[in-house]
C-alpha positions as CSV (number, residue, x, y, z in Angstrom):
1,X,-22.9,-35.0,36.5
2,X,-26.2,-36.4,35.4
3,X,-26.8,-36.0,31.7
4,X,-29.9,-34.2,30.5
5,X,-32.8,-36.3,29.2
6,X,-34.5,-35.7,25.8
7,X,-37.3,-33.6,27.3
8,X,-34.8,-31.3,29.0
9,X,-32.7,-31.0,25.8
10,X,-35.8,-30.1,23.8
11,X,-36.8,-27.4,26.4
12,X,-33.3,-26.0,26.4
13,X,-33.3,-25.7,22.6
14,X,-36.7,-24.0,22.7
15,X,-35.4,-21.6,25.4
16,X,-32.4,-20.7,23.2
17,X,-34.7,-20.1,20.2
18,X,-37.0,-17.9,22.3
19,X,-34.1,-15.9,23.5
20,X,-32.8,-15.4,19.9
21,X,-36.3,-14.4,18.8
22,X,-36.6,-11.9,21.7
23,X,-33.2,-10.4,20.9
24,X,-34.0,-10.0,17.2
25,X,-37.4,-8.4,18.0
26,X,-35.8,-5.9,20.4
27,X,-33.2,-4.9,17.9
28,X,-35.7,-4.6,15.1
29,X,-38.2,-2.6,17.1
30,X,-35.4,-0.2,18.2
31,X,-34.3,0.3,14.6
32,X,-37.9,0.8,13.5
33,X,-38.5,3.4,16.2
34,X,-35.4,5.4,15.1
35,X,-36.0,5.0,11.4
36,X,-36.4,8.1,9.2
37,X,-36.4,9.0,5.5
38,X,-34.2,11.6,3.9
39,X,-35.5,15.1,4.4
40,X,-36.3,15.8,0.8
41,X,-38.1,12.4,0.4
42,X,-40.0,12.8,3.7
43,X,-41.1,16.4,2.8
44,X,-42.3,15.2,-0.6
45,X,-44.2,12.3,0.8
46,X,-45.9,14.4,3.5
47,X,-46.9,17.1,1.0
48,X,-48.4,14.4,-1.4
49,X,-50.4,12.8,1.4
50,X,-51.7,16.2,2.6
51,X,-52.8,17.2,-1.0
52,X,-54.5,13.8,-1.5
53,X,-56.4,14.1,1.7
54,X,-57.7,17.6,0.8
55,X,-58.8,16.6,-2.7
56,X,-60.5,13.4,-1.4
57,X,-62.4,15.3,1.3
58,X,-63.5,17.8,-1.2
59,X,-64.9,15.1,-3.5
60,X,-68.3,13.4,-3.2
61,X,-68.0,10.0,-1.4
62,X,-69.2,8.1,-4.4
63,X,-66.4,9.5,-6.5
64,X,-63.5,9.2,-4.0
65,X,-62.5,5.7,-5.1
66,X,-62.2,6.8,-8.7
67,X,-60.2,9.9,-7.7
68,X,-57.9,7.9,-5.5
69,X,-57.1,5.6,-8.4
70,X,-56.5,8.6,-10.7
71,X,-54.1,10.2,-8.2
72,X,-52.0,7.0,-8.0
73,X,-48.5,7.4,-9.3
74,X,-45.4,5.3,-9.6
75,X,-44.2,6.9,-6.4
76,X,-47.4,6.7,-4.4
77,X,-50.4,4.4,-4.6
78,X,-53.8,5.4,-3.1
79,X,-56.9,3.4,-2.2
80,X,-60.1,4.8,-0.6
81,X,-62.7,2.8,1.3
82,X,-65.8,4.0,3.1
83,X,-65.4,1.7,6.1
84,X,-62.1,-0.1,6.0
85,X,-60.4,-1.7,9.0
86,X,-57.0,-0.2,9.7
87,X,-54.3,-2.9,10.1
88,X,-52.4,-3.1,13.3
89,X,-48.9,-1.9,12.8
90,X,-46.3,-4.8,13.2
91,X,-43.6,-2.2,13.9
92,X,-43.8,1.1,15.6
93,X,-42.4,3.6,13.1
94,X,-42.7,6.4,15.6
95,X,-39.6,8.3,14.4
96,X,-40.8,8.3,10.8
97,X,-44.3,9.3,11.8
98,X,-42.9,12.3,13.8
99,X,-40.8,13.3,10.8
100,X,-43.8,13.4,8.4
101,X,-46.0,15.2,11.0
102,X,-43.2,17.8,11.4
103,X,-43.5,18.7,7.7
104,X,-47.3,18.5,7.6
105,X,-49.0,18.8,11.1
106,X,-52.4,18.1,9.6
107,X,-51.4,14.5,9.1
108,X,-51.7,14.0,12.8
109,X,-55.3,15.1,12.8
110,X,-56.0,12.5,10.2
111,X,-54.6,9.7,12.4
112,X,-51.5,8.9,10.4
113,X,-50.5,5.3,10.9
114,X,-47.5,3.6,9.3
115,X,-46.3,0.0,8.9
116,X,-44.2,-2.2,6.7
117,X,-45.3,-4.9,4.3
118,X,-42.3,-7.2,4.1
119,X,-43.8,-9.7,1.8
120,X,-44.6,-7.1,-0.9
121,X,-41.1,-6.0,-1.7
122,X,-42.2,-3.4,-4.3
123,X,-44.0,-1.4,-1.5
124,X,-41.5,0.2,0.8
125,X,-43.9,1.9,3.2
126,X,-47.6,1.3,3.8
127,X,-49.9,3.5,5.9
128,X,-53.5,4.7,6.5
129,X,-55.2,8.1,7.1
130,X,-58.8,8.8,8.3
131,X,-60.9,11.4,6.6
132,X,-63.4,13.6,8.4
133,X,-66.3,11.3,7.7
134,X,-64.5,8.2,9.0
135,X,-63.6,6.7,5.6
136,X,-60.0,5.4,5.3
137,X,-57.3,6.1,2.8
138,X,-54.6,3.5,2.4
139,X,-51.4,4.5,0.7
140,X,-48.2,2.7,-0.4
141,X,-45.0,4.7,-0.9
142,X,-42.5,3.1,-3.3
143,X,-39.3,4.1,-1.4
144,X,-36.2,2.0,-1.3
145,X,-35.0,3.4,2.0
146,X,-37.0,1.0,4.0
147,X,-35.4,-2.2,2.7
148,X,-33.1,-2.6,5.7
149,X,-36.2,-2.6,8.0
150,X,-38.0,-5.0,5.7
151,X,-35.0,-7.4,5.5
152,X,-34.8,-7.3,9.3
153,X,-38.5,-8.1,9.6
154,X,-38.1,-11.1,7.3
155,X,-35.0,-12.2,9.2
156,X,-36.9,-11.9,12.4
157,X,-39.6,-14.3,11.1
158,X,-37.0,-16.7,9.7
159,X,-34.6,-16.6,12.6
160,X,-36.4,-19.0,14.9
161,X,-36.7,-21.6,12.2
162,X,-33.1,-21.1,11.1
163,X,-31.9,-21.5,14.7
164,X,-34.2,-24.4,15.5
165,X,-33.3,-26.5,12.5
166,X,-29.5,-26.9,13.2
167,X,-30.1,-27.2,17.0
168,X,-32.7,-30.0,16.3
169,X,-30.3,-31.7,14.0
170,X,-27.6,-31.6,16.7
171,X,-30.0,-33.0,19.2
172,X,-31.0,-35.9,17.0
173,X,-27.4,-36.6,15.9
174,X,-26.2,-36.6,19.5
175,X,-29.1,-38.8,20.7
176,X,-28.7,-41.3,17.8
177,X,-24.9,-41.7,18.1
178,X,-25.0,-44.0,21.2
179,X,-28.0,-45.8,19.5
180,X,-25.9,-46.5,16.5
181,X,-23.2,-48.0,18.7
182,X,-26.0,-50.1,20.3
183,X,-27.2,-51.3,16.9
184,X,-23.6,-52.3,16.0
185,X,-23.2,-54.1,19.3
186,X,-26.6,-55.9,18.9
187,X,-25.2,-57.7,15.8
188,X,-22.7,-59.5,18.1
189,X,-25.2,-60.4,20.8
190,X,-24.1,-63.8,22.1
191,X,-20.4,-63.2,21.5
192,X,-18.9,-64.4,24.8
193,X,-17.4,-61.7,27.0
194,X,-18.1,-58.8,24.7
195,X,-16.9,-55.4,26.0
196,X,-19.8,-53.5,27.7
197,X,-21.0,-50.4,25.9
198,X,-20.2,-47.0,27.5
199,X,-23.4,-45.5,28.9
200,X,-23.5,-42.2,27.0
201,X,-26.3,-40.0,25.6
202,X,-29.6,-38.9,27.1
203,X,-30.7,-40.6,30.3
204,X,-33.3,-42.6,28.3
205,X,-30.6,-44.0,26.0
206,X,-28.3,-44.6,29.0
207,X,-31.1,-46.8,30.5
208,X,-31.4,-48.7,27.3
209,X,-27.6,-49.3,27.1
210,X,-27.6,-50.3,30.8
211,X,-30.3,-52.9,30.1
212,X,-28.4,-54.1,27.0
213,X,-25.2,-54.6,29.0
214,X,-27.1,-56.4,31.7
215,X,-28.5,-58.7,29.1
216,X,-25.1,-59.4,27.6
217,X,-23.8,-60.2,31.1
218,X,-26.6,-62.7,31.6
219,X,-25.8,-64.3,28.3
220,X,-22.1,-64.5,29.3
221,X,-23.1,-66.2,32.6
222,X,-25.2,-68.7,30.7
223,X,-22.5,-69.5,28.2
224,X,-19.9,-69.8,31.0
225,X,-22.2,-72.2,32.9
226,X,-22.6,-74.3,29.8
227,X,-18.9,-74.3,29.1
228,X,-18.1,-75.4,32.7
229,X,-20.7,-78.2,32.3
230,X,-19.1,-79.4,29.1
231,X,-15.6,-79.3,30.6
232,X,-16.7,-81.1,33.7
233,X,-18.4,-83.9,31.7
234,X,-15.3,-84.2,29.5
235,X,-13.0,-84.3,32.5
236,X,-15.1,-86.9,34.3
237,X,-15.2,-89.2,31.3
238,X,-11.5,-89.2,30.6
239,X,-10.7,-91.3,33.6
240,X,-13.0,-94.2,32.9
241,X,-11.9,-94.0,29.3
242,X,-8.3,-94.3,30.3
243,X,-9.2,-97.4,32.4
244,X,-11.0,-98.9,29.5
245,X,-7.9,-98.5,27.3
246,X,-5.7,-100.1,30.0
247,X,-8.1,-103.1,30.4
248,X,-8.4,-103.5,26.6
249,X,-4.6,-103.6,26.4
250,X,-4.5,-106.3,29.0
251,X,-7.3,-108.5,27.5
252,X,-6.6,-111.3,25.1
253,X,-9.0,-111.1,22.1
254,X,-9.2,-111.4,18.4
255,X,-7.1,-108.7,16.6
256,X,-10.1,-107.6,14.6
257,X,-12.1,-106.9,17.7
258,X,-9.2,-105.1,19.3
259,X,-8.8,-102.8,16.3
260,X,-12.6,-102.0,16.4
261,X,-12.5,-101.2,20.1
262,X,-9.4,-99.1,19.7
263,X,-11.1,-97.2,17.0
264,X,-14.1,-96.6,19.3
265,X,-12.0,-95.3,22.2
266,X,-10.0,-93.1,19.8
267,X,-13.2,-91.7,18.5
268,X,-14.3,-90.8,22.0
269,X,-10.9,-89.1,22.6
270,X,-11.4,-87.1,19.5
271,X,-14.8,-86.1,20.8
272,X,-13.3,-84.8,24.0
273,X,-10.6,-82.9,22.0
274,X,-13.3,-81.4,19.8
275,X,-15.2,-80.3,22.9
276,X,-12.1,-78.7,24.3
277,X,-11.5,-76.9,21.1
278,X,-15.1,-75.7,20.9
279,X,-14.8,-74.3,24.4
280,X,-11.4,-72.7,23.8
281,X,-12.6,-71.1,20.5
282,X,-13.7,-67.9,22.2
283,X,-11.5,-68.0,25.3
284,X,-11.7,-64.5,26.7
285,X,-8.4,-64.7,28.5
286,X,-6.5,-65.4,25.2
287,X,-4.6,-62.2,24.4
288,X,-4.9,-60.7,21.0
289,X,-1.6,-60.2,19.1
290,X,-0.3,-59.3,15.6
291,X,-0.9,-62.2,13.3
292,X,0.0,-62.5,9.7
293,X,-3.1,-64.3,8.3
294,X,-1.5,-64.6,4.8
295,X,1.5,-66.5,6.0
296,X,-0.8,-68.7,8.2
297,X,-2.9,-69.6,5.1
298,X,0.1,-70.2,3.0
299,X,1.5,-72.6,5.6
300,X,-1.7,-74.6,5.7
301,X,-1.8,-74.8,1.9
302,X,1.8,-75.9,1.6
303,X,1.1,-78.6,4.3
304,X,-1.8,-79.9,2.2
305,X,0.4,-80.0,-0.9
306,X,3.1,-81.9,1.0
307,X,0.4,-84.5,1.8
308,X,-0.4,-84.9,-1.9
309,X,-3.6,-82.8,-2.1
310,X,-4.4,-80.2,-4.8
311,X,-4.1,-76.9,-2.9
312,X,-3.7,-73.3,-4.0
313,X,-3.3,-70.0,-2.3
314,X,-4.2,-66.6,-4.0
315,X,-3.6,-63.4,-2.2
316,X,-1.0,-61.0,-0.8
317,X,2.3,-62.3,0.6
318,X,1.6,-60.7,4.0
319,X,-1.6,-59.5,5.7
320,X,-1.0,-58.6,9.4
321,X,-4.1,-58.3,11.6
322,X,-4.8,-58.3,15.3
323,X,-6.4,-61.5,16.6
324,X,-6.1,-64.5,18.8
325,X,-3.5,-66.6,17.0
326,X,-4.3,-70.1,18.2
327,X,-8.1,-69.9,17.7
328,X,-7.7,-68.3,14.3
329,X,-5.3,-70.9,13.1
330,X,-7.6,-73.6,14.4
331,X,-10.5,-72.1,12.5
332,X,-8.6,-71.9,9.2
333,X,-7.2,-75.4,9.7
334,X,-10.7,-76.8,10.2
335,X,-11.9,-75.2,7.0
336,X,-8.9,-76.4,5.0
337,X,-9.2,-79.9,6.4
338,X,-12.9,-79.9,5.9
339,X,-12.4,-79.1,2.2
340,X,-9.7,-81.7,1.8
341,X,-11.8,-84.4,3.5
342,X,-14.9,-83.9,1.3
343,X,-13.4,-82.6,-2.0
344,X,-9.7,-83.6,-2.0
345,X,-8.8,-80.0,-3.0
346,X,-8.8,-76.5,-1.5
347,X,-8.3,-72.9,-2.6
348,X,-7.6,-70.2,-0.1
349,X,-8.2,-66.6,-1.3
350,X,-7.4,-63.5,0.7
351,X,-8.5,-60.0,-0.1
352,X,-8.7,-56.8,2.0
353,X,-10.2,-53.4,2.3
354,X,-9.5,-50.5,4.7
355,X,-12.1,-51.9,7.1
356,X,-11.8,-55.7,6.8
357,X,-9.9,-58.8,5.7
358,X,-11.9,-61.4,3.6
359,X,-10.7,-65.0,3.6
360,X,-12.4,-67.5,1.2
361,X,-11.8,-71.2,1.5
362,X,-13.3,-73.0,-1.6
363,X,-13.4,-76.6,-2.7
364,X,-15.0,-78.6,-5.6
365,X,-16.8,-81.1,-3.4
366,X,-20.5,-82.0,-3.1
367,X,-21.3,-78.8,-1.3
368,X,-24.1,-78.5,1.4
369,X,-27.8,-78.6,0.7
370,X,-29.2,-75.1,0.7
371,X,-31.7,-75.9,3.5
372,X,-28.8,-77.1,5.7
373,X,-26.4,-74.2,5.3
374,X,-27.7,-72.5,8.5
375,X,-27.7,-75.7,10.5
376,X,-24.2,-76.9,10.0
377,X,-22.8,-74.0,12.2
378,X,-24.7,-75.4,15.2
379,X,-22.8,-77.8,17.5
380,X,-23.1,-81.6,17.0
381,X,-24.8,-81.2,13.6
382,X,-23.7,-83.7,10.9
383,X,-25.1,-84.0,7.5
384,X,-26.2,-87.2,5.6
385,X,-24.3,-89.3,3.2
386,X,-23.5,-86.3,0.9
387,X,-20.9,-85.3,3.4
388,X,-20.2,-88.3,5.6
389,X,-19.2,-88.1,9.3
390,X,-15.8,-86.7,10.1
391,X,-14.0,-89.0,12.5
392,X,-12.4,-86.1,14.4
393,X,-15.1,-83.5,13.9
394,X,-18.1,-85.1,15.5
395,X,-20.3,-82.2,14.2
396,X,-18.2,-79.5,15.9
397,X,-15.7,-78.5,13.2
398,X,-17.7,-75.7,11.6
399,X,-19.2,-74.7,15.0
400,X,-15.6,-74.2,16.3
401,X,-14.8,-72.0,13.3
402,X,-18.0,-69.9,13.7
403,X,-17.4,-69.5,17.4
404,X,-13.8,-68.5,16.9
405,X,-14.6,-66.0,14.2
406,X,-17.4,-64.4,16.2
407,X,-15.0,-64.0,19.1
408,X,-12.8,-61.9,16.8
409,X,-15.8,-59.7,15.9
410,X,-16.0,-61.3,12.5
411,X,-18.6,-63.2,10.4
412,X,-18.5,-66.7,8.9
413,X,-20.7,-67.3,5.8
414,X,-21.2,-70.5,4.0
415,X,-22.5,-70.7,0.4
416,X,-22.5,-73.2,-2.5
417,X,-20.4,-72.3,-5.5
418,X,-22.3,-72.1,-8.9
419,X,-19.7,-74.4,-10.5
420,X,-20.0,-76.9,-7.6
421,X,-18.4,-77.1,-4.1
422,X,-18.5,-75.1,-0.9
423,X,-17.2,-71.6,-0.3
424,X,-16.6,-70.6,3.4
425,X,-16.1,-66.8,3.7
426,X,-14.6,-65.2,6.7
427,X,-14.8,-61.5,7.3
428,X,-12.5,-60.1,10.0
429,X,-12.4,-56.4,11.0
430,X,-9.1,-54.6,10.9
431,X,-8.3,-53.2,14.3
432,X,-5.2,-51.4,15.6
433,X,-2.9,-53.2,18.0
434,X,-3.2,-51.6,21.4
435,X,-0.1,-49.6,22.4
436,X,2.2,-51.1,25.0
437,X,2.3,-49.3,28.3
438,X,5.0,-49.1,30.9
């Protein structure tokens, strides 16, 4: 079923609010029409109004305002005006009006009109009467019996806003939820073979997600094409390289020249190996499995110690996560070997939170110039004499690490330590291992 768009949802909310307002009005008007005071209170009010009308009509017009003020009491307030506009009643208090006229029929001849003043809570009932000369008497009765009607009147005014606010919040929340997923996915744009986002939300948001998924597919196609090109070049160059090695072995030459040529051919083989590792770093067909990253790091540190390097591990004895085991091990190994090559020492520190695992690989070497920290993650980038060329890396070591970590949905960050040396920080999300089926 086609999902509603934002305009349709807004119209639906307005329709619900209008229905609520209509129902509240109908209920309030019905209650107002049937409203009546207690008999004793109604009789006393009708008699007070009749007496006030008679006295005011008997008084000269210029003295009526003063007399109305003098007749005002805590129970009934009076005000006279020669030509005052009578307010339109917001509620039809027909039942109460009939009740007062029943006690004093003369009030009908004076055009008795009643209404509520909900904002002025001290005045329970407000009304007007017309004298014989057309002047108007406005009265306010301080009765508490009208408070249910007044509360209902206030509720009727507040109900549309009270209903509209949560409905609008739900609309915004439901509309922004797929957008928040889109924002999170946009942080990983370029990650090969990222899972497409589910097209949810209003039709406008679905169209945006559909365009985002199409963009991600185009990026995947471009990355796959580049990968196939690199693999094809590497494959085509291996054969002539093997022939060169065979011819070199068959040639008679000075031992020094043979060693130099062997080193050049070995360097070219390392380049092809690095290219293969770079391509395989985010292989989509590699299955994720449960990997103990703490044991993996301890194994690399112990291997460095066995080779005579100063290496240290700080962290938990075990830290299972879900990742591609081979590419993650290659990434950690590259960082450890990079530290050993340039500093001769390494520290691997692992910490965790409920949402992620943080792995820091630190050394005490020369570090990386601040202006080059962002460049070294790009393929085939090597720095100057501060960090001399790595025979096996060919400028791909850190690029392989970054590619592998991004394929796991993580982040690689490089920074220089204040006391000297480089700190490579890996942040990996903690995800649950999918349940086995079958």
